[in-house]
Each structure stands twice: as C-alpha cells, then as structure tokens.
SERO-4910 file (N, C-alpha, C, O; in steps of 0.05 Angstrom, whole numbers):
BEGIN
 pado doro    nc1    nc2    nc3   cac1   cac2   cac3    cc1    cc2    cc3    oc1    oc2    oc3
  Unk    A    958    186   1587    982    199   1576    975    221   1556    956    218   1541
  Unk    A    990    242   1557    984    265   1539    987    256   1509   1004    239   1503
  Unk    A    971    268   1493    973    262   1464    977    289   1449    971    310   1459
  Unk    A    986    286   1424    988    309   1406    968    304   1384    968    282   1372
  Unk    A    952    324   1377    933    320   1355    944    330   1329    953    352   1326
  Unk    A    942    312   1309    949    320   1281    924    316   1264    915    294   1260
  Unk    A    914    338   1254    888    337   1239    866    323   1254    851    308   1243
  Unk    A    865    328   1280    844    316   1297    850    287   1305    833    274   1319
  Unk    A    873    276   1296    880    248   1303    900    248   1326    921    261   1324
  Unk    A    893    235   1348    912    235   1371    936    217   1367    933    194   1359
  Unk    A    959    227   1373    984    211   1374    995    212   1402   1000    233   1413
  Unk    A    999    188   1414   1010    188   1441   1038    200   1441   1053    197   1422
  Unk    A   1045    213   1463   1072    225   1466   1094    203   1467   1117    208   1460
  Unk    A   1085    179   1475   1105    158   1477   1092    131   1469   1069    126   1475
  Unk    A   1108    115   1455   1100     88   1448   1122     69   1456   1146     75   1451
  Unk    A   1115     47   1469   1136     28   1477   1135      4   1459   1114     -9   1456
  Unk    A   1158     -2   1447   1161    -27   1432   1180    -44   1448   1171    -58   1466
  Unk    A   1206    -43   1442   1224    -57   1461   1232    -39   1483   1240    -48   1505
  Unk    A   1230    -12   1478   1235      8   1499   1217     32   1492   1206     34   1470
  Unk    A   1214     51   1511   1197     74   1505   1209     92   1483   1233     99   1484
  Unk    A   1193     99   1464   1201    117   1442   1184    142   1444   1160    141   1448
  Unk    A   1197    165   1441   1184    191   1443   1175    202   1416   1189    198   1396
  Unk    A   1153    216   1416   1143    229   1392   1162    252   1385   1161    273   1399
  Unk    A   1178    249   1365   1198    269   1358   1187    289   1338   1195    313   1338
  Unk    A   1170    280   1320   1160    297   1299   1133    287   1289   1126    264   1292
  Unk    A   1118    305   1276   1093    296   1264   1087    314   1240   1098    335   1237
  Unk    A   1068    304   1223   1062    320   1199   1040    305   1184   1026    288   1194
  Unk    A   1037    313   1158   1017    300   1141   1029    295   1114   1049    307   1106
  Unk    A   1016    277   1098   1021    277   1070    996    288   1056    974    282   1064
  Unk    A   1001    304   1036    978    317   1022    986    324    994   1009    323    987
  Unk    A    966    330    978    971    342    951    952    365    947    931    367    960
  Unk    A    959    383    929    942    405    923    932    402    894    948    400    876
  Unk    A    906    402    891    894    401    864    876    425    860    856    428    875
  Unk    A    882    442    840    866    466    836    862    482    861    839    489    868
  Unk    A    883    487    876    883    503    900    868    489    923    863    501    944
  Unk    A    861    464    920    847    449    941    867    430    953    878    413    939
  Unk    A    870    432    979    889    414    993    875    388   1001    854    388   1014
  Unk    A    886    365    992    875    339    999    895    325   1018    918    320   1010
  Unk    A    886    320   1042    903    308   1062    899    278   1063    876    268   1065
  Unk    A    921    263   1060    919    233   1059    925    220   1086    909    203   1095
  Unk    A    947    226   1098    955    212   1122    966    232   1143    978    253   1136
  Unk    A    962    225   1168    976    239   1190    999    221   1199    997    196   1199
  Unk    A   1022    233   1206   1046    218   1211   1058    226   1239   1058    249   1246
  Unk    A   1066    206   1253   1081    210   1278   1108    195   1276   1108    171   1269
  Unk    A   1130    208   1283   1156    196   1282   1166    193   1311   1169    213   1325
  Unk    A   1171    168   1319   1179    162   1346   1208    151   1346   1216    135   1330
  Unk    A   1224    161   1365   1252    153   1367   1260    151   1396   1247    161   1414
  Unk    A   1284    139   1401   1296    140   1427   1308    168   1430   1329    174   1420
  Unk    A   1294    184   1445   1300    213   1445   1329    219   1454   1343    233   1440
  Unk    A   1336    209   1478   1363    217   1488   1385    208   1470   1404    223   1465
  Unk    A   1383    183   1460   1405    173   1443   1406    188   1416   1428    193   1406
  Unk    A   1383    195   1405   1384    208   1379   1395    237   1381   1408    246   1363
  Unk    A   1389    251   1403   1398    278   1407   1429    278   1409   1442    296   1398
  Unk    A   1440    258   1422   1469    255   1423   1481    252   1395   1502    262   1388
  Unk    A   1467    236   1379   1476    230   1352   1475    255   1334   1490    257   1314
  Unk    A   1458    274   1340   1454    298   1324   1468    322   1336   1461    345   1329
  Unk    A   1486    318   1354   1500    339   1369   1511    361   1350   1511    385   1356
  Unk    A   1522    352   1327   1535    372   1308   1516    393   1299   1524    415   1291
  Unk    A   1490    387   1299   1470    406   1289   1457    423   1311   1439    439   1306
  Unk    A   1466    418   1335   1453    432   1358   1455    462   1355   1476    473   1348
  Unk    A   1433    476   1360   1434    505   1359   1428    517   1332   1424    541   1330
  Unk    A   1427    500   1311   1420    511   1285   1390    516   1283   1374    503   1296
  Unk    A   1383    536   1267   1355    543   1264   1341    522   1246   1353    509   1229
  Unk    A   1314    519   1251   1298    500   1236   1299    505   1206   1300    487   1190
  Unk    A   1299    531   1199   1300    538   1170   1325    528   1156   1324    520   1133
  Unk    A   1348    528   1171   1373    518   1160   1371    487   1158   1378    475   1138
  Unk    A   1362    475   1180   1362    445   1181   1345    433   1160   1351    412   1149
  Unk    A   1322    445   1155   1303    433   1137   1314    432   1108   1305    416   1092
  Unk    A   1334    449   1103   1348    449   1077   1372    431   1077   1385    427   1056
  Unk    A   1379    420   1100   1405    405   1103   1400    375   1101   1393    362   1121
  Unk    A   1405    364   1078   1401    335   1074   1420    319   1093   1413    296   1100
  Unk    A   1443    330   1100   1461    316   1118   1449    311   1146   1454    291   1158
  Unk    A   1433    330   1155   1419    327   1181   1400    304   1180   1399    287   1198
  Unk    A   1385    302   1158   1365    280   1156   1379    253   1151   1369    232   1159
  Unk    A   1402    254   1137   1417    229   1133   1427    219   1160   1427    195   1165
  Unk    A   1436    237   1177   1445    230   1204   1422    218   1220   1426    200   1236
  Unk    A   1399    230   1217   1375    220   1231   1368    191   1222   1362    174   1239
  Unk    A   1369    187   1196   1363    160   1185   1384    140   1194   1377    117   1201
  Unk    A   1409    148   1194   1430    129   1200   1435    126   1230   1451    109   1239
  Unk    A   1422    142   1247   1426    140   1276   1419    112   1285   1398    101   1279
  Unk    A   1438    100   1301   1434     72   1310   1415     70   1333   1422     61   1355
  Unk    A   1390     79   1329   1370     79   1350   1344     66   1339   1339     66   1315
  Unk    A   1328     57   1357   1302     45   1349   1283     68   1340   1282     89   1352
  Unk    A   1269     63   1318   1251     83   1307   1224     71   1300   1222     47   1295
  Unk    A   1203     87   1301   1176     77   1293   1161    100   1279   1160    122   1290
  Unk    A   1151     94   1256   1134    114   1242   1105    104   1244   1099     81   1235
  Unk    A   1088    120   1254   1059    113   1257   1044    131   1237   1044    155   1239
  Unk    A   1031    118   1218   1016    132   1197    986    126   1200    979    102   1198
  Unk    A    970    146   1203    941    142   1206    927    154   1182    932    177   1174
  Unk    A    910    138   1170    897    146   1145    875    167   1150    858    164   1168
  Unk    A    877    189   1135    856    210   1135    837    206   1112    812    205   1116
  Unk    A    847    204   1088    830    200   1064    835    172   1053    857    164   1049
  Unk    A    813    158   1049    816    130   1041    827    127   1013    820    142    995
  Unk    A    845    108   1010    855    100    983    859     70    983    858     57   1004
  Unk    A    864     59    960    870     30    959    899     26    968    917     43    963
  Unk    A    904      4    983    931     -2    991    950     -4    968    973      2    970
  Unk    A    939    -14    945    956    -18    922    967      9    912    990     10    902
  Unk    A    952     31    915    961     57    907    984     66    925   1004     77    915
  Unk    A    981     62    951   1002     69    969   1027     52    963   1050     62    963
  Unk    A   1023     26    959   1045      8    954   1061     16    929   1086     14    929
  Unk    A   1047     24    908   1061     33    883   1077     58    888   1100     61    878
  Unk    A   1066     77    904   1081    101    910   1107     95    926   1128    105    920
  Unk    A   1103     77    946   1126     69    962   1147     55    945   1171     61    947
  Unk    A   1138     36    929   1157     21    913   1172     39    894   1197     37    891
  Unk    A   1158     57    880   1170     75    861   1192     92    874   1214     95    863
  Unk    A   1185    104    897   1204    121    911   1228    106    921   1251    115    917
  Unk    A   1224     83    933   1246     67    943   1264     57    920   1289     59    922
  Unk    A   1252     48    899   1267     38    876   1284     61    864   1308     57    858
  Unk    A   1272     84    860   1287    107    848   1310    115    866   1332    121    856
  Unk    A   1306    114    892   1328    121    910   1351    101    909   1374    108    909
  Unk    A   1343     75    907   1364     54    905   1379     56    879   1403     53    878
  Unk    A   1364     60    857   1377     62    831   1397     86    831   1419     84    820
  Unk    A   1389    108    843   1406    132    842   1432    128    857   1452    142    851
  Unk    A   1433    110    876   1459    104    890   1470     77    882   1488     66    896
  Unk    A   1460     66    860   1470     41    849   1469     18    869   1488      2    871
  Unk    A   1446     15    882   1442     -6    902   1418    -23    896   1407    -37    913
  Unk    A   1408    -22    871   1384    -37    864   1392    -63    850   1395    -63    826
  Unk    A   1395    -84    866   1403   -110    855   1379   -129    857   1357   -121    866
  Unk    A   1383   -155    850   1361   -175    851   1349   -177    879   1325   -179    882
  Unk    A   1367   -176    900   1356   -179    928   1338   -156    935   1317   -160    948
  Unk    A   1345   -132    926   1328   -108    932   1302   -110    917   1280   -104    928
  Unk    A   1304   -119    892   1279   -121    876   1260   -141    888   1236   -136    890
  Unk    A   1271   -164    897   1254   -185    909   1241   -175    935   1217   -180    940
  Unk    A   1257   -161    951   1247   -151    977   1225   -130    972   1205   -130    986
  Unk    A   1229   -113    953   1210    -92    947   1184   -103    935   1162    -93    941
  Unk    A   1186   -124    920   1163   -138    909   1145   -148    932   1120   -147    930
  Unk    A   1158   -159    953   1142   -169    976   1127   -146    989   1104   -150    998
  Unk    A   1140   -123    991   1127   -100   1003   1102    -92    987   1081    -87    998
  Unk    A   1106    -91    960   1084    -83    942   1061   -103    945   1037    -95    946
  Unk    A   1068   -129    946   1047   -150    949   1032   -147    975   1008   -151    976
  Unk    A   1047   -140    996   1034   -136   1023   1012   -116   1022    991   -120   1034
  Unk    A   1016    -94   1007    996    -73   1006    974    -78    985    953    -66    986
  Unk    A    979    -96    966    962   -101    944    933   -105    952    914    -94    940
  Unk    A    928   -122    972    901   -130    980    889   -112   1002    866   -117   1011
  Unk    A    904    -92   1011    894    -76   1034    876    -53   1024    878    -45   1001
  Unk    A    859    -44   1042    843    -20   1036    847      0   1059    842     -7   1082
  Unk    A    857     23   1052    863     43   1072    839     60   1079    834     81   1068
  Unk    A    822     49   1097    799     64   1107    809     87   1126    831     84   1137
  Unk    A    793    108   1129    801    128   1149    805    116   1176    790     98   1184
  Unk    A    826    125   1190    834    116   1217    848     89   1217    855     79   1238
  Unk    A    852     77   1193    870     53   1193    898     62   1201    905     85   1197
  Unk    A    912     44   1213    939     51   1223    960     33   1210    959      9   1211
  Unk    A    980     47   1198   1003     33   1186   1027     40   1203   1032     64   1209
  Unk    A   1043     20   1210   1067     24   1226   1091     13   1212   1092     -9   1203
  Unk    A   1112     30   1212   1139     20   1204   1157     21   1228   1162     42   1240
  Unk    A   1166     -2   1237   1183     -4   1260   1211    -12   1251   1215    -32   1237
  Unk    A   1231      4   1259   1259     -1   1252   1274     -8   1278   1281     11   1293
  Unk    A   1278    -34   1284   1291    -41   1310   1320    -31   1309   1330    -22   1289
  Unk    A   1333    -34   1333   1361    -28   1334   1378    -45   1315   1399    -37   1306
  Unk    A   1368    -70   1310   1382    -87   1291   1382    -74   1264   1361    -70   1252
  Unk    A   1406    -67   1253   1405    -52   1228   1395    -70   1205   1399    -94   1205
  Unk    A   1382    -57   1186   1375    -71   1162   1348    -85   1163   1342   -102   1146
  Unk    A   1332    -79   1183   1305    -92   1185   1283    -70   1187   1287    -50   1200
  Unk    A   1261    -75   1173   1237    -58   1176   1214    -77   1181   1209    -96   1166
  Unk    A   1199    -72   1202   1175    -88   1208   1151    -70   1202   1147    -49   1213
  Unk    A   1134    -80   1183   1111    -65   1175   1086    -78   1186   1083   -103   1185
  Unk    A   1068    -62   1197   1042    -74   1206   1020    -55   1197   1023    -31   1195
  Unk    A    996    -67   1192    973    -52   1183    948    -62   1198    943    -86   1199
  Unk    A    934    -43   1209    909    -50   1224    887    -32   1214    890     -8   1212
  Unk    A    865    -45   1207    841    -30   1198    816    -42   1212    817    -65   1220
  Unk    A    795    -26   1213    771    -35   1227    760    -61   1216    758    -65   1191
  Unk    A    755    -80   1234    742   -105   1226    762   -126   1215    753   -148   1208
  Unk    A    787   -120   1215    807   -140   1206    829   -143   1227    834   -125   1242
  Unk    A    842   -166   1227    865   -170   1245    889   -156   1235    890   -147   1212
  Unk    A    909   -154   1252    934   -140   1244    949   -157   1223    953   -181   1226
  Unk    A    958   -143   1201    974   -157   1181   1003   -147   1185   1008   -124   1190
  Unk    A   1022   -166   1182   1050   -159   1187   1069   -169   1165   1063   -189   1152
  Unk    A   1090   -154   1161   1111   -162   1142   1138   -153   1153   1140   -130   1162
  Unk    A   1158   -170   1152   1185   -162   1159   1202   -160   1134   1205   -178   1119
  Unk    A   1215   -136   1131   1233   -132   1108   1261   -136   1119   1270   -122   1137
  Unk    A   1275   -155   1107   1302   -161   1117   1323   -154   1096   1341   -170   1090
  Unk    A   1321   -130   1085   1341   -121   1066   1349    -93   1075   1333    -74   1076
  Unk    A   1374    -90   1082   1385    -65   1094   1379    -41   1076   1370    -20   1086
  Unk    A   1384    -44   1050   1381    -21   1032   1352    -12   1029   1346     11   1029
  Unk    A   1334    -32   1027   1305    -26   1025   1295    -13   1051   1280      7   1050
  Unk    A   1303    -24   1073   1295    -13   1099   1304     16   1102   1289     33   1112
  Unk    A   1329     21   1094   1339     49   1096   1323     68   1079   1317     90   1087
  Unk    A   1317     59   1054   1303     77   1036   1274     81   1044   1262    102   1037
  Unk    A   1262     62   1058   1235     67   1068   1236     89   1089   1219    107   1089
  Unk    A   1257     88   1106   1261    111   1125   1264    137   1110   1252    157   1118
  Unk    A   1279    136   1088   1285    161   1074   1260    171   1059   1259    195   1053
  Unk    A   1241    154   1053   1217    163   1040   1203    183   1059   1191    202   1049
  Unk    A   1204    178   1085   1192    196   1104   1211    217   1116   1203    239   1123
  Unk    A   1237    210   1117   1256    228   1130   1280    235   1113   1301    242   1123
  Unk    A   1277    233   1086   1300    236   1068   1306    264   1059   1315    267   1036
  Unk    A   1302    284   1076   1308    311   1067   1290    321   1045   1266    315   1045
  Unk    A   1302    336   1027   1287    350   1006   1267    332    990   1246    342    982
  Unk    A   1275    307    986   1258    290    969   1238    273    985   1226    255    974
  Unk    A   1235    279   1011   1217    263   1027   1188    269   1021   1181    290   1009
  Unk    A   1170    251   1029   1142    253   1021   1126    273   1038   1104    281   1030
  Unk    A   1136    281   1061   1121    299   1078   1138    322   1088   1151    320   1109
  Unk    A   1137    345   1074   1152    369   1083   1145    378   1112   1162    387   1127
  Unk    A   1119    375   1119   1111    383   1146   1125    366   1168   1132    377   1189
  Unk    A   1129    341   1162   1143    323   1182   1173    331   1184   1184    332   1206
  Unk    A   1185    338   1161   1213    346   1162   1216    372   1178   1235    374   1194
  Unk    A   1198    391   1174   1200    416   1189   1197    411   1219   1210    423   1235
  Unk    A   1179    393   1225   1174    386   1253   1200    373   1265   1206    379   1288
  Unk    A   1213    356   1250   1239    344   1259   1260    366   1264   1274    366   1284
  Unk    A   1261    385   1245   1281    407   1247   1276    425   1271   1294    434   1284
  Unk    A   1250    429   1276   1243    446   1300   1250    432   1326   1258    446   1345
  Unk    A   1248    406   1326   1252    391   1351   1282    394   1360   1288    397   1383
  Unk    A   1300    393   1339   1328    394   1346   1336    421   1357   1359    426   1364
***
C-alpha cells in the first residue's frame, strides 16, 4: 500500500481499526532554538474520509489560508462523529514524562478555560500523566491516540523497540476532546504544519 513520507518516516495511506481510516493530514511538532529547528515528532491524522467531508460541507471551497485561521473549522473537525486516529512517530528522543507534562498542561489549561476542570477530569488526566511517566520515547517509537465512534473515549497505545505495547483507555469525554484539540485545536494546537495539512485537504 502507498505511503506518505513525513521527515523520512513512512505513514500508510490507510489504517484499519474497526473500519478503514484514511490519512487526512500530516505534520510535525518542532521548536526553534537560536534559529535551529529541532523536530520532535511526525504526525499522521486518520479519519473516516467520506463521513468527515460531509460533516465539513459548510467549509467546502474555502482556501487553506482562510481555514487555517478558522477555529470553527477545527472545532467541527474535532466534534465530527467519526472514528479518528492520531499516529505519532518519535523523531528526537525525549523522556515520556516530558511529553506527559506537556500534554497534561495543555489539556488542563483548555479545560480550565471552558470551566470543565472538575475532580473527574483531574483524576483522568493524572492517569494519562502516570501512563507516560515510565516511558522513554526512543526514535521511531509509535504513540497512537484512537478516538472510536463512541463519544468520550480515547485509547492511547505506545510501542517502542524491545518492549510490548502499553495501553490506556481514557473514559472522560472532556479530557478525550481536549487531547484531540491539542493536535487539532486551531490556533492553539501543538503542530501548525498538521493544521495546514488539514486545511489543504478540505
């Protein structure tokens, strides 16, 4: 099957979980230090293509430059009632605890800003942070966030060389939604290149 290369890392055009999901967008997370770009992860976003395009009908025909500035477009993408999968492949090694802290901080801030950070969310987020605490993100390790059609669930899995697959299920609707928004949340998302790729696809 054809693949798309992101920073030399192959992403299949299609991944089947409960049904075939198409590669809708891809990108990287990176930071710039003293004009030097450091690339951390390559990202592939997989969705039920036909169903999601119907859900985004209102934005059809708009230019990518417009869409990438339109948080409503990304909100519609996140709230689309379709199966989604984010495949993240490590480029530069870091400790899992560092990734977990970034994820926790972003998700918590988003929940607080919409007044949805209660005890249940805190407990659920703590489990996510614990899950990453003992992991080590070697290059080519694969982290997957799977959002089934069942609303309010996120299934996280992590595979690295020499270790078995580790899994965690997040059963908190608000936390699951904000994890999606960390990658697809418009202006405040972690990967501008992935957002632009989403906007171009539409």
